[in-house]
C-alpha positions, 0 to 999 in steps of 0.5 A: 379201527385205527387211531389217528397217527401223531401227524394226523393229531397234530394237523387236527390240533393246528386246524382247531387252533386256526378255527379258534383264532378265526372265530375270535377274529369274527367276534372282534369284527362284529363287535367293532362294527357294533361299537362303530354303530353305537358311536363308541369307535372312531373310523379310520379317518379319525371321525366318529360316526353318527349313532345308528341303533338299528345297525348296532342291534343287527350286529348284536343280534348276529353275535347272539345268533352265533352264541346260540348256534355254537352253544356246546361247541366252543372251548371255554376261552371262546365261550367266555370271550363271546359272552364278555363281548355281548355283555359289553355291547348290550351295556353300550346299547342300553347307554345309547338308548338311555342317552336319548339317541333314536336317529341315525342322523348326525347330532344336528337332528334336534328332535331326538324323541320323534322317530323319523317318518317312514315316508322318507325311507323310499318310494315304495310304500307297500307293506311287503317292502317294510323289511327292505326299508329298514336298511334303505333309510340308512344309506341316503344323504340328508335329502333322502326323500328328495332323492327317491322321489321321481 
């Protein structure tokens, strides 16, 4: 068995550094998307998006999955960074829930305690479509139910 040459070690080191930078970049991107969904980050046009707890939860869940799948394979800096980002997002999520935000609709929706009825989500009420409905309802305009009825 031969040991890697100094050139091979340098290439491996560069690749590890690049992978570390890409990992941090991925965590930053997912964190920013969660913060946008929580109404904590402005969009590129300077406006604040409406709060969407389901989308925020999706990004938090994705980061939690990354944490679980990479356990034991991250360097200390990567692990600490991911842990801090998750802690921050969880706190922001709790604050959003405690503030009474329950809808993806803009602030003009006055009934924050009443959840949006499932009938407005789509025109296919079967139980097998339930997982798809969760995401479909986020992309429609104000007249969601009218645009889906035929």
